[in-house]
C-alpha positions as CSV (number, residue, x, y, z in Angstrom):
1,M,0.4,0.0,0.3
2,T,1.3,3.4,-0.7
3,H,1.0,6.9,0.4
4,Q,-1.8,5.2,2.8
5,V,-3.4,8.1,5.7
6,N,-5.1,6.8,8.7
7,A,-6.9,10.1,9.4
8,R,-9.4,10.9,11.9
9,R,-12.4,13.5,10.9
10,L,-14.7,15.4,12.7
11,P,-18.4,15.4,11.1
12,H,-19.4,19.0,9.4
13,T,-23.2,20.2,11.2
14,R,-25.0,22.6,9.7
15,A,-27.9,24.7,11.7
16,T,-31.8,23.1,10.7
17,P,-35.0,25.5,10.2
18,W,-37.3,23.6,12.5
19,S,-40.3,25.0,10.6
20,Y,-40.1,22.2,8.2
21,R,-43.1,20.0,8.5
22,P,-41.9,16.5,10.6
23,H,-41.3,13.8,8.4
24,V,-38.8,16.3,6.6
25,V,-36.8,17.2,10.4
26,L,-36.7,13.2,10.8
27,A,-35.5,12.4,7.4
28,A,-33.1,15.1,8.1
29,L,-31.6,14.0,11.1
30,I,-31.4,9.6,10.0
31,L,-29.1,11.0,7.2
32,G,-27.1,13.1,9.3
33,V,-26.9,10.8,11.8
34,L,-25.7,8.4,8.9
35,L,-22.9,10.9,8.0
36,V,-21.1,11.5,10.9
37,L,-21.0,7.5,11.1
38,A,-19.4,7.4,7.6
39,G,-16.8,10.2,8.5
40,R,-15.5,8.6,11.6
41,G,-15.1,5.1,9.9
42,A,-13.3,6.8,6.9
43,T,-9.7,5.5,5.9
44,T,-7.9,7.7,3.2
45,Q,-5.9,6.1,0.7
46,T,-4.0,8.1,-2.6
47,G,-7.0,8.6,-5.1
48,H,-10.2,7.5,-3.0
49,T,-11.8,6.8,0.5
50,S,-12.5,2.7,1.9
51,P,-13.9,1.9,5.2
52,T,-10.6,0.2,6.0
53,P,-10.4,-0.2,9.7
54,S,-7.4,0.8,11.7
55,P,-4.9,-2.5,12.8
56,S,-5.5,-4.1,15.7
57,P,-3.5,-4.2,18.6
58,G,-0.8,-7.3,17.9
59,A,-1.6,-7.4,14.2
60,P,1.7,-7.9,11.8
61,S,1.8,-4.1,10.6
62,P,3.1,-3.4,6.8
63,T,6.3,-3.2,5.4
64,V,7.7,-0.1,4.9
65,S,11.2,2.0,3.6
66,L,9.1,5.6,5.1
67,I,6.9,7.1,7.3
68,Q,5.5,10.1,7.8
69,V,4.1,11.2,11.0
70,E,1.7,14.3,11.3
71,F,1.3,14.7,15.1
72,A,-1.7,16.5,16.9
73,S,0.8,18.1,19.3
74,N,3.5,21.1,19.3
75,N,5.7,19.6,21.6
76,I,8.8,18.2,19.4
77,G,10.1,16.7,22.8
78,D,7.2,14.3,23.3
79,E,7.1,13.7,19.3
80,V,11.0,12.7,18.8
81,R,10.1,10.2,22.7
82,L,7.6,8.5,21.0
83,I,9.3,7.4,17.5
84,T,12.6,6.8,18.5
85,D,10.7,4.8,22.0
86,L,8.9,2.5,19.0
87,G,12.4,1.8,17.6
88,F,12.0,4.7,14.4
89,Q,15.0,6.9,13.1
90,P,13.9,10.3,12.3
91,S,15.3,10.3,8.9
92,F,16.6,13.3,6.7
93,P,13.6,12.9,4.0
94,C,16.3,13.7,1.0
95,N,19.5,12.0,2.1
96,G,21.9,10.3,-0.3
97,T,20.0,6.6,-0.8
98,K,16.7,8.6,-1.7
99,V,18.6,10.1,-5.2
100,T,18.7,9.4,-8.4
101,S,22.5,6.8,-8.4
102,G,24.9,9.1,-10.1
103,Y,24.4,12.1,-7.3
104,W,26.2,12.5,-4.0
105,V,24.2,14.5,-1.8
106,R,25.7,17.3,0.9
107,W,24.7,15.9,4.5
108,Q,22.5,17.9,6.3
109,A,21.9,17.6,9.5
110,T,17.9,15.5,10.4
111,G,16.8,17.9,12.6
112,L,16.6,20.3,10.1
113,S,13.6,17.9,8.5
114,F,11.1,18.8,11.5
115,G,8.3,20.9,10.8
116,P,4.2,21.4,10.4
117,G,4.8,19.1,8.1
118,G,5.3,16.0,11.1
119,I,8.7,13.7,11.1
120,Q,9.5,10.9,8.5
121,A,11.4,8.3,10.2
122,E,13.0,5.0,8.8
123,P,12.4,1.2,10.8
124,T,15.1,-0.3,12.4
125,P,15.8,-3.4,13.3
126,L,14.4,-2.4,17.2
127,I,10.3,-2.0,15.5
128,P,7.7,-3.9,17.0
129,R,5.4,-6.3,14.8
130,D,1.7,-3.7,15.7
131,W,4.0,-0.6,15.6
132,L,1.7,1.1,13.0
133,A,-1.7,0.0,15.2
134,R,0.5,1.3,18.8
135,L,1.2,4.9,16.4
136,D,-2.6,5.1,15.8
137,A,-3.1,4.3,19.6
138,S,-1.2,7.4,20.7
139,P,-3.2,10.5,21.3
140,L,-0.4,12.4,20.2
141,V,-0.5,11.1,16.7
142,R,-2.8,13.2,13.8
143,T,-1.8,10.9,10.8
144,V,0.1,8.7,9.7
145,F,1.7,8.3,6.0
146,L,3.4,5.0,4.7
147,N,6.5,5.1,2.4
148,P,6.2,9.2,1.5
149,R,7.2,10.4,-1.4
150,A,10.7,11.9,0.0
151,G,10.5,15.1,-2.7
152,C,14.4,15.3,-3.9
153,A,13.7,17.8,-6.2
154,R,13.8,20.9,-3.7
155,Y,17.3,20.3,-2.1
156,D,20.6,20.4,-3.1
157,V,21.7,18.1,-5.0
158,P,25.5,18.5,-6.4
159,S,27.2,16.0,-8.6
160,G,30.1,15.1,-9.3
161,T,32.5,13.3,-7.1
162,S,32.7,14.8,-3.7
163,G,36.1,16.2,-1.9
164,P,37.9,13.8,1.1
165,N,36.5,16.9,3.7
166,D,32.9,17.2,2.1
167,L,29.9,15.9,4.0
168,A,28.1,13.1,2.4
169,F,25.7,10.7,3.5
170,L,26.8,7.2,4.5
171,A,25.4,4.1,2.0
172,P,23.5,1.7,3.6
173,S,26.4,-0.2,3.4
174,Q,28.6,1.4,5.6
175,A,26.0,2.3,8.0
176,G,25.8,0.2,11.7
177,T,28.5,1.1,13.9
178,Y,27.5,0.6,17.2
179,A,28.7,3.3,19.3
180,R,28.5,4.3,23.5
181,M,28.1,8.1,23.9
182,T,28.6,9.8,27.5
183,F,27.3,13.2,27.8
184,D,28.4,16.1,29.8
185,S,26.1,18.3,32.3
186,S,26.2,20.9,29.8
187,V,23.1,17.8,28.4
188,P,20.9,18.2,31.5
189,D,17.4,16.1,30.4
190,Y,17.1,12.5,28.1
191,Y,15.4,15.1,25.2
192,Q,18.0,17.4,24.4
193,A,20.6,14.0,24.4
194,I,18.3,11.6,22.2
195,Y,18.1,15.3,19.9
196,T,21.8,15.8,19.8
197,A,22.5,11.5,18.6
198,V,19.3,12.0,16.0
199,D,20.0,15.5,14.3
200,L,23.7,13.7,13.3
201,G,21.9,10.5,11.8
202,M,22.6,8.4,14.7
203,R,19.8,5.7,15.9
204,L,19.0,4.0,19.4
205,A,20.7,0.7,19.3
206,N,20.5,-2.3,21.4
207,P,23.2,-4.5,20.4
208,C,22.6,-7.1,22.7
209,Y,19.0,-7.7,21.4
210,E,19.4,-7.2,17.2
211,H,21.7,-10.4,17.5
212,M,20.2,-12.4,19.9
213,T,19.9,-16.1,18.2
214,G,16.3,-18.4,18.9
215,T,13.3,-16.4,20.4
216,P,13.4,-13.0,21.2
217,P,11.6,-12.1,24.5
218,P,8.6,-9.9,24.5
219,W,9.5,-6.8,23.3
220,R,9.6,-3.3,24.9
221,P,9.9,0.4,24.7
222,V,13.3,1.3,22.9
223,G,14.0,4.2,24.8
224,Q,16.7,4.4,26.8
225,E,15.8,7.5,29.4
226,S,16.5,4.8,32.1
227,Q,19.5,4.4,31.3
228,F,21.0,7.7,30.5
229,A,19.5,9.2,34.1
230,A,21.9,6.5,35.8
231,S,24.8,7.3,33.4
232,H,24.6,10.4,31.3
233,E,24.6,7.6,28.1
234,L,23.1,6.3,24.9
235,V,24.1,3.7,22.8
236,V,23.7,4.2,19.3
237,A,24.4,3.5,15.7
238,T,24.6,5.3,12.3
239,T,22.2,5.0,9.9
240,D,22.2,6.3,6.3
241,N,21.6,9.6,7.8
242,A,24.7,10.0,9.4
243,S,27.8,11.1,7.1
244,N,30.8,10.3,6.2
245,H,32.5,12.2,9.0
246,W,30.4,11.0,11.8
247,Q,33.1,10.3,14.6
248,R,34.3,13.9,13.6
249,Q,31.6,15.4,14.5
250,L,31.1,13.4,17.5
251,A,34.1,14.3,18.9
252,A,33.2,18.1,18.4
253,T,29.6,18.5,19.3
254,Q,29.4,20.2,22.5
255,G,28.1,18.4,25.3
256,I,29.4,15.0,24.5
257,R,32.3,14.3,26.3
258,K,33.4,11.0,25.1
259,V,32.4,8.3,22.6
260,E,33.7,4.8,22.3
261,T,33.4,3.3,19.0
262,P,33.1,0.0,17.6
263,Y,30.9,-0.7,20.7
264,A,30.8,-4.4,22.0
265,P,29.0,-5.1,24.7
266,T,29.0,-8.2,26.8
267,C,25.7,-10.1,26.4
């Protein structure tokens, strides 16, 4: 399914002149109730409307490479926390993997793409099987688009070969390096830490879970808020939203005291 939107619609009402005859009024009321019920159950897709119900909790969600979530709130901290707790990685909508072959894209911070249109995000190995139902159940979420178009034409896409010091996006084959970031006292809370990591194209990671063999334990939220409160640390991994000089960037970022990479915990 492409460009699916889970839309919650509010019924439109208008004043009814009560001078009409009783049977006309009754018919109008019945019609109004039917329209309200139809509006509440509608799910909008590209080009048509159908009464497709929302997925039930536990039901497998569709496979996607990108989602766009529009929120009912204006709190970017809550929005980023919700997305990352669910195992998604906020994504720059036109990174190096989403353009025509033969071009390279100058790296840009992921946070530059957050705005009124919501947050675009990519799945990571840590998402639950029923992630769509969980998003739909959140009071923060207004609309979810599946596999939205990136709209790369409006971004700087220089051609030719990049120089050794140019910041370019990592290729997917180059991503997946684990690191442990330790923050100093200038980063007082979890949101600021997680935003710093996301902005540089890093995702939350759980190396032991990701490389586990056999039946995995029940899914739990991916967030590391308790770990950060205890140690001021985050365990992360590179993605295709990070740059080819991500280690240099992390070392130069204010608030990051130490970076251990490659990071391999004892499981």
